[in-house]
N, C-alpha and C positions, 0 to 999 in steps of 0.2 A: 145174235146166232150165240148160247150160254157158253160162259166162260169153258167145264170140260165139254163140249162140240168142237174141235180143234179143229179147224179149216189148215188148207197146205198155206206156208207159211210166205209174205206178197214181199219183195225184197228190201233189203233195209234203207236204201236210195231214196226205196219210193214214198218208205214207211214214215222219218227219219228226217232225212240229207234234207226236203226240201222243205218241210215246215219248221225245220232247223234254220237253214239259210234264210228263210224268210225274218225267223224267229230277231236272229242277229242283223240280217239289213235295216232291220225297224230299229234294232236296241240300237243300231251304230245313227243312227241319223238320230233319234233322240240324243241319244250324248254329246252329236256335236251340237246339238240343237240348241241342246238345254241353258246353254251359260247365258247364253243371249237375253232369254227373255226371266230368269233364273235373279233370287232377290238374297240371297244368301245369308242367316240373320247375321250382325257384328261380332257374335261368337265365333261365329264357324268359321268367320277372315283372318278371327285368330287364334284357331287353330293351332295344331300341331302339326306337323308336314306329315303325308299320305305315311312316311315309313313306321312312323312312330307312335299312330294312332291306332287304338284299339277298340272303338267305339264296341260296345254291348255283341263281346265275343269272348267267348270262357276259356278261358289258359290254359294250360295243367302244367306247361316247363315256364312258357315265356322267353323273349329275347335270350341269346346264348349269353349275355348279363346275367338277364334273371338269372341262368340256372345252377346261379355257385345260392341261392339261398334255397332252392327248391327243396322240399322234403321227399329224402332219398337219391337213389344214383339220375341224375335226368342228361338229355343228349337234344342236340335242336341241330338239324340239316338246315341250313337256311338257302333262297334260291340258285346266288351263286357258288355253290358247293354242287348240289344239284344240275345247273347250264355247266359248270366250267367241265364236267367230269360229263354229260351225257348223255346222266342214264336214262335208258330207254325204257325200264319200268319201273315199276315200286321195289320188284325185288331185291337190282342193284342198288339199289340209295339203302332199302334201311340194313344193305349188307356193312356199308360203312360202320355202322352201329356196332358198340358191342355186346354183346349178350345177346342180340337178336340174331335168329338161321331161317332163311327162306328159300323153300325150294320151289324153281323153276317146275310150269307143266307146259301149258300147248304154247310156249313160244315168246306170249307179250305180255304176262302177267295181269291178265286180267283176274283173274282165280289165284290169288295168291293164300301161298302156303307158309303162312309166319310162326313162330314157334321165336322163347324169349328163355334163357334159364333151363333149357332142357328140354321145354314143352312141348307135345308131338307137332310139329304147325299142319299136320292135315287140318286145310282148311282153314286156319288162324280161331281154331272154336277155342283156344285158350288165351286169347290176348282179347285187350277191348279196344276195339276200332272207333275215333268218333272223330267229327270233322263240328271242327268251332267248337271243342266241347260236348256237340252232339251227338245220340248214337250215328254211329254212320250204316251200321250194317241194319239190316230190315226185322230180325228178331232176336234179341243182343240177351236173352232171356231164356225165349224157344223152342232158340233152335241157330245159336249165336256159330252161322257158315260162311266165308267169304265165299259166295258165287262171282261177283262182282267188283268190277272196281275199280274208282274214277282215274283218267287220265294222269299221269302225274306234273305233268307238265303245267296243272291251273292250281297248283300251293306256293303258298308263296313259304311254306316251310314244313318242318313237320319235326315233333314234337317228343319223345318218349320218354317213360319214365316211370322208374322200376321204385319199389320202397313201399313205406306207408302213408305218402302221397297218394295211392292208389281210391286211399279209403273215400278218397272228396268224387268222385266218380263212381263206378257200380255199373255192372252188379261182377263185371270180373275182376277178381282183385288180389289174387295171385300171382300172376308172372309180371304184368307189362301192362302198359296199353301205351297207343301210339295216337297220335292227334294229329290232324294235318288242316292246317291256318290257310286259309282262305286269302286272297291280296286286298289289300287296302283297294276301295275303288280311289282314283284318283279324282282331283278338284279340277286341273286345266284337262281337259280335249288333249288326249291320244290312248296309243296302241300300238300292237306291232302285229306280222302277221310271219307262219313260219312253214314255211313248203320243205317237206326231206321224202325224201329218198333211198331205197336201197336195196340189196339182194335178197332174194325169195319172194321178190313182190312187190314188198313192202314200199307203204306209200298213207305219208302223214299231214294233216294240214292242220295247223294249230292260229288259232285268230285273239286275240283279246285287244278290250277296245271300253272306253272312259270316259268319263269327267261329271261334276256336279255332283260326287259324288253317288253314281250308276257308272256298276264295271259290267261288262257279257263278254263270257268268255264260251270259245267255241273249237272243236279241238275230235279230227274224224282218223281214222288208220285203218288199213288193211295191208292183209300179206298172207304167205302166207307162213304156218303154223312149223311146229321144230319136227314135225313128219308128215309121211303119206297121207293124203283124202283130209287135209286138216288146213283151211280155208276159213278167214279170223280178219272181222269187218265189226266196228265198235266207232256212234259219234254219239258225242256230248257237250251238252249247252249248259254253262247254268249263270245265271246271275245276280249282280248282291247288289245294294245301297245301303247305302250310312251313310245314318244324317246323326248330328249334334242339331239338338230341335230348339232350345238352349242351353242354360249355365246347368239346369239339373237333367236334362231329359236327353237322350241319346236313343237313335233306333235302327234297327239293322234287318234287313229282310234279305233272303235268300233262296233262290229258287231250282233248278235240278233236272232235267229230262235227259235221261241216259239210253240207248238205244245199244243193243248189240245183237246180230244172228250171225251167226258165223258154222261149217259144216269143222266141227271137233267131236272128238267121238268119248269118253268115258275108261273105258277099259286099254289096261297094257298091253304087252306082249309077252309072251312063252318064254323059256329058255331059251326054248329049240329053234322058235321064229327071228331068235336076238345071233342065234348062232348062222341061221342057216341067211336069213336075209337083210343083216346090217339094220343098224338105228332109223332110219328114213323109215322101215318098216311100221302101215297100219291100215289090217284090211276094208277097213269097213268104211264104205264109201256115202255109208246113205245118213250118218250121222246128223242131228242139225241143234245148234245148242238156241234158243232163241229170248233172252229180253227184255224188259219193259220194265224201267227205274222212275218214278216220277217223283222229287221232295219237297217238300216246300216247311220253311221255316221262319220265326218272327220276334224279335228275341229285342231286349230290352232294360236298360240301366236308368234309370234315378238316384240317380248324388244328390240327396241334400246337402247334402256339406262335404269338410275337406275330408271327415273323419267314418263315413258312413257310406255306405252304396249298396243299393240291391239290383242286383241282375236276373228278369225273368225270360225265358223264354219259352213258348212253344212250336210244335216241331209233330209232322205227318210224311209219311212215306207211304208210295204203292209199288210193291214189287212183284212180279208179273213173271214166270222164269219157264220154260218149258224146255222140256230134253230128251226125244225123240233118240233110240239108238238100241242097236242089236243085240249088244254084248256090256254087261257093267264091273266084274269080274274077268281073267282066263281061265276062274275056271266050274265056273255058273254055266246049266244047259241049257238058258232058252233057246241057242238055233239046233239045240241036241246035244248028244249025246256021240257021237261019232264026228261032230262036230268040232266038238268042247276036244276029241282025241286026237283029230289031226292037226289041230293047233298045236296042242301036246308035245306030237313029233315033230312038226316042222313041216309039216304042208302049207304049198297054200289053200287057199281055202276061197268061196264065191260065195260075197253076203247076197248075192240076190236068189242062190241057193238057202239062205236062209228065211222064212216061212215066220217071220217075228219081226215085228217093231213093236219098244214099249215107250210109252210116251208118259215121265214121271213131271206132272207140270202143276206148279206150284202159284201158291196167290198168297203173299204177304201182306195186310196194310196195320202200320204200327205208326203211335199219336202217342202224346203224354202235354207234358210242361213240367220243367224247371224250375224252380224261385231256388236263388242262395243270398243274402243275406250279410256280406263280409263287414268289419268297423274295427278300429281302433278303440281300448278302453287300455285301464289303468289296475290294477290291484296289490291293492298293499303294498302302492309304492313301484310296480314294477311293470314297467312299457310293455305296450305288445299288441293284436292282431289278431279275433275272431273268425270264423265265417259256419255262418251255420246256412243248410240249405235243403230241402226238399223236393222231389221226382213223383210224380203220379208218369208215369207207362202203361199202355196195355197193346199189347197188340195178337190177331190173328192170321190164321197157317191156314189156306184151304188148299187141300192135297187130295192131286187128283191123278191114278194111274187109267192108262187104257194099251190093250195090250193087241194089236193086229195083225195082222198075217202080212201084209205088205210091205215090204221094206217100205215102199217109194211115196208113201201113202202118210198121211198123219188123222190117223182115226183106231178106233178098236173097239173093243169091249171095254164097257167103262168093269172097272176090278177094285180099285179104293175111290173112296169119296171121302175124307174124313177133314172134319176141323177140330185146330187144335189152339187153346189159346191162353195166353200167361196176362195176367193185372199184377202191377209188380206199385208197391208203396215203401220208399225209400227215403229217409233220411241218415244227413253228418252232423256232424260239429266235429271244431277243432278251434285248439286256439295255439296263437307261441308267446312263451313270452319270453322279453328281451331281459340277457342278464348281463349287459355289454358284450365281452366276446362270443357270449351264451347261446344260445336259444335254444328251447325247450318245447316242441308241438305234439302233445298228447289229442286223439285222435279217436272216433267211436262212431257207428257205423251199424243201420239196423237197413233190414231189408225184410221187407214180407210180399210171398207171392202164393200168386192161385194156379195155380192149372188146370189146363181142362182139354177134355181131347172126348167126340163125338164122334162114332161111327155112323154117318148118314146113308149106310149102303141100307138093304131089306134086312131085321131082325141085328141091326146095327145096336152097338150099347153103349154107355155113357161111363167116365170117370169123371171126378175132378183129387187133386191135393193140394195144402198148401205146405212152405215149405216158408220158416221163420228163420232170421240169421241177425247176430250180434257180430260184430267184429269192434277189437282194438287196434288200438296203431300208437308208437312215441319213436321223436325224429327228436334227434338231437346233433347240433355242429358246435365248434369253434373255431372262432377263425383262430390260431395261432402266432399270426403274422400276416399285412396287411394282403397278403396275394398266396396264403396258407390256410383252406376250413379242412378240418378232421369232421367227420361227421358219422352218425350209426341209427341205424332206422328198425325196429320191429316193427314185425303186424302180424297179427292171424285174414286169412284172405281165404275167400268161400268164392265159389263160383256152382249156381246151378244145373241143373242137370234137366237137359234138353225134357219136352211135353214128356216124348214117344218114349226116354226113355224110363220118368217116372210112373209113365200110366200105359198100362198095355193094352191092344188092341180090346181086349176086349175090356176095357173097361179097370178092371181090376188097377190094385197099385202094388207097381215092381218096389223090391225089399235094393233099392239103388236108394245108397245117401246124396248128398251137396258134397262139393269139395268142400274140405274145410284144409286148412296147412298153418304152421310156424313159418315167415318169413324175416329171415335177417340177415343187416349186411353192415359193413362199416368200412368205409374207405374214405380218398385223399381225393383232394383240386388242387393242384395249384397253377399259378399265370406269374411266367418270369420270363424277359427279355424276349416276346413275341410265340414262345411254347406253354402254350398247355395241355396239361396233364391231369389226366383222373384216373385213379388205381382202385379196384375195391371187393372183398372179398362179399359171399353171399352165399348160403344154406336156405332151401326150402324144404321142410317138413311136415309130408301128407300124413293128419290122421287118414283122411282115402281121399284117394282121384278116382276121378271115371278113366281106364283108360282106353281107344280104338271101339269100342263096337260099332254100330254099323257106320260110321259116319265113313260118308266117300266109299260107299259099294265092298270095302274090302272084309276077307269073309271072316273074322278075327269076333266073337259072340262080346258083346259089351260084358266086362270086365270091373272089379273095383279090388284096393286097398293099399299098404300102407308103401310111398314112396320118399324118394330124400335126394332132393340135389344138389349141389355145395359145388363152389370154384373161382375163375380172380377172374373180374373183364381192367382190361387199361385202353384204355386210351393216348392218346396222342396228338397235338395237331398243332405243327409248325409256318411262322408267319401266315396267321391268317388276313393278316389284311394286305399280302401281294395281291391280291387280288382285284383291289382297288383304286393301289397308285401306279401297277403300271411300271415300271419303274427299272425292269431286269433285276428279278430277284427267285430266290427257289422257294417250291410253298415245297410242304408235305403231310400227311393222315396218316394216322394207323388206328386200326382197330383190332383186337383181342384178346380171343377167351377163352379160357380152359375151362370146361368144366368137367373135372376131376372124379366125381359121383352123379350120377342119374340110375339108382339102383333103387331093383325090387325090396324093397324093405320085409314084404312078407311076400308068401304067393297068392298071384292075384287071381282073382275069386270071380266066376261066372257066375253076372244076378241072376241068373234064368235056374241055373242048377245048385249054384253054390261047388259043384266041381271046379278044377285049379284051372289057367285059360290056356289053351293050345303050347303048351312046354313053359311056362311058366314055374321061376324057381327061385326061388329064394336068394340076395345075392344077385342076380343075374344085374344086366346092365338093360335100361328101358329106351327100348328103339329108339328111332331116329333121333337121337339124341350126341350128335358127335362129337367128340374129346375137346377138338384143338378146331378154330375157326378163328381167319383171319383175313381183315382185309391192308392193303396198304397200298397208298399213292402217292406219285409225286411231281413231282409239274417245275415250270415256269415259263416263268410272264414279263414279258416286255414291250412295253409299244402295244400296238393292234393283233398281238401274238401272246398263241396263251395254249402251251401244250403240257400233256400230262401221259403217263403211264398209269398200268394198275392191276393190283393183282388179287384176288379172290379164291380164300383158300376153305373148304372145309373139307373135315378128320373122316375119318370111315364111320362107319353106321353101323349099326346091323338094323335087321328090316322084323326081328321076332320074337317073344319073350323068352323061346329059348334060346338066344343067339348064336342058333347058323352062323358056318362059316360059308357053305357054301349051301347051293339049292337042290329047292326034300323032294319035289315032286315033281316038280318040269313047270309049274303055275307060273313061276316067276317071280311069286308070292314072298319067297323063302330064300337065306342067303344074305350075306354080308356086301354092304355098299363100298367099294373102295372111295378114299377118298381122294379130292383135286381139286386139280389149282387153274382156275383158266387167266388169262392174262388178257388186256385192255387197252388200246393207245388212241388219243380221242389230239384235233386240233383244229382251236378255235381262230378265228380269225375277224375282230370287229375294231376296224380303221377310225372307230365314234362313240362314242357315247350313244348317238342316235344317230338313226340313217341304218346301213347295207353291213350286215357280218352275214356269215359261215362258214362252218363247220366238218367233219370227217371224222366218223366213231370208225371203229375197227373193235366190237366185241368178239372174244374169245380169239386172236389171233393165232393160236398152232390147230386149232378148229378142231381141241379137244376133244374124243366122244367118250361120253362118264354115262351112268347111271344115278339115279338122279331120287329114283320112287318107286319100292317093290308093293305098294298098299294094294294094291288092282293088276296087278304085274306090271313087268320091266318098263318104265319108264326113264326113257333118258333127257340130256341137258341139251342145251341151246346151241346150235350147231354155230360158225363163225360169221358172221354177220357184221358190211359193209355197209356204213350209213353218213348219206351225208346230205347236206342242207343250206337253205338260205333266208336268213330273217330279212324282215326291212319295219324296223321302229320310228316313230316318230313322237 
């Protein structure tokens, strides 16, 4: 059946869980038996421990120790922190990093909304997401939106980088990059299985097994979401093989299959619906979200000598997304004007009386090659190192929309058939001059992107546009003492527009420019007697920023203008080694962000008409940019027991350009969002380093009710969740 002739979806268990389980069983058998017949090379036998090897992997920061030499502000969340705090979602984990704001959506963190240093978090469009240094999203150039996320449990650590070091990656080089590092496959046969259960029908299984350089990881979870008529289910299978072939060559192969099939909606609720029916209310019972994600990458390291290394990766991603829904925003009239008006005044509506269903059906295909050469060199007697790289990247979007009249069916009249493409060639160069206690690192990045759009309906038109960009950067750091470093970074940031923003449906160019900014930061890092501290001041000035637009169904048109962000970040970690020593010690972590400025420097103007965008006024604060965010965690570990409490706070924020403090039209899309704090508690029991362990976690202890988003109407945060689990490792 052609892709755009969508039939009723089969259950996730029949399509994914059985094949994944079979593949996992085969991989376990392979990993268990491989050591019996494998003959590792002598070089492999003498290799470093699996915790230290990073064969054929692109790192953004590196280990926690290596972050002291990062080109900009850096943070590393290692597995011990993620596991000890029992972070159930990537949202919860990333809030531990200063400068990062993450907004909940459906309750499982399956579609994270990540913002960095004030950027609008909706669909993480302003953030560069990587996995082992390669693009983690399906269209980073033409449609940088996160409609899926792998389970956080399968990552070894998370790296976050801000500053001029972003020019080594791209294309999003303004706010920050997040790099998820997958575990190193073990040499000896080992693994673990964890089973978890909790309130709201939550259940999860996570299993990992490996040996002889092969690792297979499987995760499955399901449960009710944060509101009515929401049932979430995700399965994920990841495999990685890594080998040191000889003295000069190393290889890594990664493969991933992820499937989600959830009953989950798109729109929020109106102000009156929230008042009358409460936080759990969501009337649309026929909405369905179905994705199939497949990814493969092959990486190779060639190290001919101690001063030269060539890393090359090839990658491919196939992402298919179907979202059938009866409403995209509270203000649309998909179900008719009377239906919308009933929602505005807080009447109960019957989705079965709405003779409409829309299927937003997407296919994304992405592939590319990334190659980077690093080498040591000496210039005029000054030691240092350099890195140059080039990337060829292509992506295609095939977008259908079908409009039906029966909300229970997954079919309808084809009203959109669009092909959108991006072909990008990028290059960068960076070199470090080591002047003793002072290091200087200038950088340069070049992007050439060709965008295309074809309307494949009868009589449809086509158009093509090219975007070129050259960006510079400079980082300086000065080690003023053995444990104290001050640093500063300046760089020109760049982010391309989406295909649909640059080229209209009729093939004509739209008067929208790429995003350009000047990004400055200065900070200090120190480590003293078990205390790690980092403080940084930053400012991002945009010559042009693309704001809101049609992303995620918001009703504000695409707009652009000059903006500015400035603030302070502070991170502190006390006694990080306590979790390893387990000798009866306290430990603590603190992350604070003060976003003093998030300003509309000029009136933001619509790209289509040039008129001011929905209440924009120069000097107003930008929406979804809370002034103060913080996370604080304190714990105590002794022997088998590890207990902690954690507070995550997000300050008040506006939902619109006009900075309305109160709802305007009843749609739920306008008005101030109050600040809130949620508390969590975790207790871990691990009697042995290997063997049985268990945990109990309570998230949102007080069952605090709070609004997290108004983009498409009111969305509420996650209610209290109690989860317990048992783990067996060998």
